[in-house]
C-alpha positions in Angstrom: -30.2 -49.7 15.2 -29.7 -49.2 11.5 -32.5 -46.7 11.4 -30.7 -44.7 14.1 -27.4 -44.8 12.2 -29.1 -43.6 9.0 -30.7 -40.8 10.9 -27.3 -39.8 12.3 -25.7 -40.0 8.8 -28.6 -38.0 7.4 -28.2 -35.3 10.1 -24.5 -35.0 9.4 -25.1 -34.9 5.7 -27.5 -32.0 6.2 -25.0 -30.2 8.5 -22.2 -30.6 5.9 -24.6 -29.4 3.1 -25.4 -26.4 5.3 -21.7 -25.7 5.8 -21.1 -26.0 2.1 -23.9 -23.6 1.3 -22.5 -21.1 3.8 -19.0 -21.4 2.3 -20.3 -21.1 -1.2 -22.2 -18.0 -0.3 -19.3 -16.3 1.4 -16.0 -17.7 0.0 -14.7 -16.5 -3.4 -13.6 -19.9 -4.5 -13.2 -21.6 -7.9 -11.5 -24.7 -9.4 -10.3 -25.1 -12.9 -8.8 -27.7 -15.2 -5.2 -27.5 -16.3 -6.0 -24.9 -19.0 -7.8 -22.5 -16.6 -11.3 -23.5 -17.6 -13.7 -23.3 -14.7 -14.9 -26.6 -13.2 -16.5 -25.2 -10.0 -17.4 -21.8 -8.7 -18.8 -20.7 -5.4 -22.0 -18.7 -5.4 -20.1 -15.7 -3.9 -17.6 -15.6 -6.8 -20.4 -15.8 -9.3 -22.2 -12.9 -7.6 -18.9 -10.9 -7.6 -18.5 -11.3 -11.3 -22.2 -10.7 -12.2 -22.4 -14.0 -14.1 -24.5 -17.1 -13.1 -22.8 -20.2 -11.8 -24.2 -22.1 -14.8 -22.7 -19.7 -17.3 -19.3 -19.8 -15.7 -18.8 -23.5 -15.8 -16.5 -24.4 -18.7 -15.5 -20.8 -19.3 -11.9 -19.7 -19.1 -10.8 -17.1 -16.5 -9.7 -15.0 -19.5 -13.3 -13.7 -19.7 -12.6 -11.5 -16.6 -9.2 -10.2 -17.8 -8.7 -6.4 -17.3 -6.4 -4.6 -19.8 -4.5 -3.0 -17.0 -2.9 -6.3 -16.0 0.5 -6.9 -17.6 1.4 -9.9 -19.7 4.2 -10.5 -17.3 1.8 -11.0 -14.4 0.2 -14.0 -16.2 3.5 -15.3 -17.4 4.7 -15.4 -13.8 1.5 -16.9 -12.5 1.6 -19.8 -15.1 5.3 -20.4 -14.5 4.7 -20.7 -10.8 1.7 -23.0 -10.8 3.1 -25.2 -13.6 6.0 -25.9 -11.2 3.3 -27.1 -8.7 3.9 -24.1 -6.4 1.4 -21.8 -4.7 0.9 -18.5 -6.5 -0.2 -15.4 -4.5 -0.9 -12.1 -6.3 -3.2 -9.1 -6.6 -5.3 -9.0 -9.8 -7.8 -6.6 -11.4 -10.7 -8.2 -13.3 -13.9 -7.1 -15.1 -17.4 -7.9 -13.9 -20.1 -8.7 -16.5 -21.3 -5.1 -16.4 -17.8 -3.8 -17.2 -17.0 -2.5 -13.7 -13.5 -3.4 -12.5 -12.7 -5.0 -9.2 -9.5 -6.2 -7.4 -8.9 -9.4 -5.5 -5.9 -11.0 -3.8 -5.7 -14.4 -5.3 -4.1 -17.6 -4.0 -3.8 -20.5 -6.5 -2.8 -24.1 -5.6 -2.5 -27.2 -7.8 -5.0 -30.0 -7.2 -4.1 -33.7 -7.4 -6.1 -36.9 -7.7 -5.7 -39.9 -5.4 -2.8 -41.2 -7.6 -0.9 -37.9 -7.3 -1.7 -36.8 -10.8 -2.3 -33.0 -11.2 -5.8 -32.4 -12.4 -6.3 -28.7 -12.1 -6.1 -25.7 -9.8 -8.0 -24.2 -6.9 -8.1 -20.5 -6.2 -9.3 -18.5 -3.2 -9.8 -14.8 -3.5 -10.2 -11.8 -1.1 -12.0 -8.7 -2.4 -9.6 -5.8 -2.0 -11.3 -3.3 -4.3 -11.9 -0.8 -1.4 -8.2 -1.1 -0.3 -7.0 -0.5 -3.9 -9.3 2.5 -4.4 -7.9 4.1 -1.2 -4.3 3.4 -2.4 -5.1 5.0 -5.7 -6.6 8.1 -4.1 -3.6 8.5 -1.9 -1.0 8.0 -4.7 -2.7 9.8 -7.6 -3.4 13.4 -8.6 -7.1 14.1 -8.4 -7.2 16.3 -11.5 -5.0 14.6 -14.0 -5.2 11.0 -12.7 -1.4 10.5 -12.9 0.8 9.9 -9.9 1.2 12.6 -7.3 4.3 14.0 -5.7 4.2 11.7 -2.7 4.1 8.6 -4.8 6.8 10.0 -7.1 9.2 10.6 -4.2 8.7 7.0 -2.9 9.4 5.7 -6.4 12.5 7.9 -6.8 13.9 6.7 -3.5 13.3 3.1 -4.6 14.9 3.7 -8.0 18.0 5.2 -6.4 18.4 2.2 -4.1 18.1 -0.2 -7.0 20.5 1.9 -9.2 23.0 2.1 -6.5 22.9 -1.7 -5.9 22.7 -2.9 -9.4 24.5 -0.1 -11.3 21.4 0.6 -13.4 21.4 4.0 -15.0 18.2 6.1 -15.1 17.3 9.6 -16.1 15.3 12.3 -14.4 13.2 15.0 -16.1 11.4 17.9 -14.5 9.4 20.3 -16.7 6.8 22.9 -16.5 4.4 24.8 -18.8 5.7 28.1 -20.0 3.6 31.1 -19.0 0.9 29.0 -17.4 -0.2 31.9 -15.2 -1.0 33.8 -18.4 -3.2 31.0 -19.6 -5.2 31.0 -16.3 -5.4 34.8 -16.4 -6.5 35.0 -20.0 -8.8 32.0 -20.3 -9.8 31.1 -16.7 -8.9 28.3 -14.4 -11.2 25.7 -16.1 -9.2 26.1 -19.3 -6.0 25.9 -17.2 -7.2 22.6 -15.7 -8.1 21.3 -19.1 -4.6 22.1 -20.3 -3.1 20.1 -17.4 -5.3 17.1 -18.2 -4.5 17.2 -21.9 -0.7 17.5 -21.3 -0.8 14.7 -18.8 -2.7 12.4 -21.2 -0.4 13.3 -24.2 2.8 12.6 -22.3 1.5 9.4 -20.6 0.6 8.0 -24.0 4.2 8.6 -25.3 6.2 7.1 -22.4 7.5 3.6 -22.1 5.8 1.2 -19.7 8.8 1.3 -17.3 8.8 5.1 -17.1 7.2 6.8 -14.1 5.3 10.0 -14.6 3.9 12.3 -12.0 2.5 15.8 -11.3 5.1 17.5 -9.1 2.8 20.4 -8.2 0.9 23.2 -10.0 2.1 23.1 -13.7 5.3 21.1 -12.9 5.7 17.5 -13.9 8.5 14.9 -13.4 9.5 11.7 -15.1 11.8 8.8 -14.1 13.2 7.2 -17.3 14.7 3.9 -16.5 17.9 2.6 -18.3 18.5 6.0 -19.8 21.6 8.2 -20.5 21.7 11.8 -21.5 21.3 11.0 -25.2 18.2 9.0 -24.7 16.8 11.6 -22.4 17.4 14.3 -25.0 15.6 12.2 -27.6 12.6 11.7 -25.2 12.3 15.4 -24.5 12.4 16.2 -28.3 9.7 13.6 -28.8 7.6 15.2 -26.1 8.1 18.6 -27.6 7.0 17.4 -31.1 3.9 15.7 -29.6 2.9 18.8 -27.7 3.4 21.1 -30.7 0.9 18.9 -32.6 -1.6 18.6 -29.8 -4.6 20.9 -29.6 -5.0 22.9 -26.4 -7.9 25.1 -27.7 -8.7 27.8 -26.9 -5.0 28.2 -26.0 -3.3 28.8 -29.4 0.2 27.7 -28.5 1.7 25.8 -25.6 5.4 25.1 -24.8 7.3 23.6 -21.9 10.8 24.1 -20.4 12.8 21.0 -19.3 15.6 20.2 -16.9 17.2 16.8 -17.4 19.9 14.9 -15.6 21.0 11.3 -15.0 21.6 9.4 -11.7 25.1 9.8 -10.4 26.7 7.6 -7.7 26.0 9.1 -4.3 22.8 10.8 -5.4 19.8 10.9 -3.1 16.3 12.1 -4.0 16.9 15.7 -3.0 20.3 16.0 -4.9 19.0 14.6 -8.2 15.8 16.8 -8.0 17.9 19.9 -7.3 20.2 19.3 -10.2 17.3 18.9 -12.6 15.5 21.9 -11.1 18.6 24.1 -11.5 18.7 23.0 -15.2 15.0 23.8 -15.6 15.6 27.3 -14.1 18.4 27.7 -16.7 16.1 26.7 -19.5 13.7 29.3 -18.5 16.4 31.9 -18.2 17.6 31.0 -21.7 14.3 31.7 -23.3 11.9 28.8 -22.5 10.7 26.1 -24.9 14.0 24.3 -24.5 15.8 21.9 -22.2 19.1 22.1 -20.3 21.2 19.4 -18.8 22.1 19.3 -15.1 
């Protein structure tokens, strides 16, 4: 009788082990101690990261950290889980080979039999493909900055927020002076290089909260949060100075014309764009390489 019981136990143990192996090979699962040091990792998660399970044990999750993730994301995560609440978010990490990947992560606190918190468990879903599709649909293929569609959505969201919370924001539209002449003189490849260089230069000189996009052709737009006309003028002057010291070789000199305005109560996305666009037209009429207020 005992032999029969042992056989049944052995059979169930093997079945459980088989299930655990299947889960380990398919589920992106880890556990950590209270400081975020890994105490267990599934085979699937180790494979995703490119590290061995043995290497990962004892390592902190910081080793996967991608520079694109804001400090605020991790502050919010730790604040949530330290209150013994579930945290759900989307995070970009690095593999061992330096390639980035995205996962949706769910983190829960773990407790021992006495109710003492001993660490955290996390399940992940690989959403890299989904994120890449989102990026393609929302970003300009040439410059890598946001495209017009993404900008309009952001502008509509910003207007709703400003209307509700009375938060000021500024809007800038600008284009490259005599861009057709650049294409005609140097060719379209140089024209494309100019668009990429100007995008990179401006992106590097905006605040994290600002939203920058290619409106179309040689036109660009910026949402500058918490701004008034004075701060918008300072931003435009800063951009002008940066552009004047940037090399666009073989193009000798490059200037831009700007139309600026601030959100006014009752604005929608079309009214604020039109006001800035009218100011841009005026800047061009008045000699280019300048800004006008709408």
